Every structure is written in structure tokens, then in C-alpha cells.
C-alpha positions as CSV (number, residue, x, y, z in Angstrom):
1,L,-0.2,-40.5,-120.8
2,F,1.3,-42.9,-123.4
3,D,-2.1,-43.7,-124.7
4,A,-2.9,-40.0,-125.1
5,L,0.4,-39.5,-127.1
6,V,-0.6,-42.4,-129.4
7,K,-4.0,-40.8,-129.9
8,I,-2.3,-37.5,-130.7
9,A,0.1,-39.1,-133.1
10,I,-2.8,-40.8,-135.0
11,Q,-4.8,-37.5,-135.0
12,V,-1.8,-35.5,-136.3
13,L,-1.2,-38.1,-139.0
14,N,-4.8,-37.9,-140.1
15,N,-4.6,-34.1,-140.1
16,F,-1.4,-34.1,-142.2
17,D,-3.3,-35.5,-145.1
18,S,-5.8,-32.7,-145.3
19,F,-3.0,-30.2,-144.3
20,F,-0.8,-31.1,-147.3
21,S,-3.7,-31.3,-149.7
22,S,-4.7,-27.7,-148.7
23,I,-1.0,-26.6,-149.1
24,F,-1.0,-28.2,-152.6
25,F,-4.2,-26.4,-153.4
26,L,-2.8,-23.1,-152.2
27,Y,0.4,-23.8,-154.3
28,E,-1.7,-24.4,-157.4
29,C,-3.6,-21.2,-156.8
30,N,-0.6,-19.0,-156.1
31,R,2.0,-20.6,-158.4
32,H,2.4,-17.3,-160.2
33,L,2.6,-15.3,-157.0
34,D,5.6,-16.7,-155.2
35,K,5.6,-14.3,-152.3
36,N,2.0,-14.9,-151.5
37,F,2.5,-18.6,-151.6
38,F,5.3,-18.5,-149.1
39,L,3.2,-16.2,-146.9
40,W,0.3,-18.7,-147.0
41,L,2.7,-21.6,-146.4
42,K,4.0,-19.9,-143.2
43,I,0.4,-19.2,-142.1
44,C,-0.7,-22.8,-142.7
45,I,2.3,-24.3,-141.0
46,S,1.9,-22.0,-137.9
47,I,-1.8,-22.8,-137.7
48,F,-1.1,-26.5,-138.0
49,Y,1.5,-26.5,-135.3
50,F,-0.7,-24.3,-133.0
51,T,-3.6,-26.8,-133.3
52,A,-1.2,-29.8,-132.8
53,I,0.2,-28.2,-129.6
54,F,-3.3,-27.3,-128.5
55,H,-4.5,-30.9,-128.9
56,I,-1.5,-32.1,-126.9
57,Y,-2.3,-29.7,-124.0
58,I,-6.0,-30.8,-124.1
59,Y,-5.1,-34.5,-123.9
60,I,-2.5,-34.0,-121.2
61,F,-4.7,-31.8,-118.9
62,R,-7.8,-33.9,-119.5
63,D,-6.1,-37.0,-118.1
64,V,-4.7,-35.2,-115.1
């Protein structure tokens, strides 16, 4: 289980890079539309957390 958590942490850190670059891209696109930017930010964060939790469940139940 510990090995799986380490793999998840490495994968999440790798995903954070593209995650923040996509947020920065959205920020550049919607800089003049603040409400839209915060809406997209919430969507991106919720998608990111959903995929992270999903990966955690996959690793846990795959090892069982």
C-alpha cells in the first residue's frame, strides 16, 4: 500500500505541472472576464481532485 501511495504522489506531482500550466493558460485567456475565470478555475480544480481520488481508488483496489 505504501508503494502505491508513493506512485500516486509522483503521478499527482507530474500532473500538477500540466494542471497549473492549463490554469495559467485559462487565466491568460479569461483575464478580462473575471467571473468566467473563477468558474473555469473551480471546474479545473474539481476535475483534478476527482482524477486524483480516482487514481487513489484504482491503486488501492488493484492491490487488494
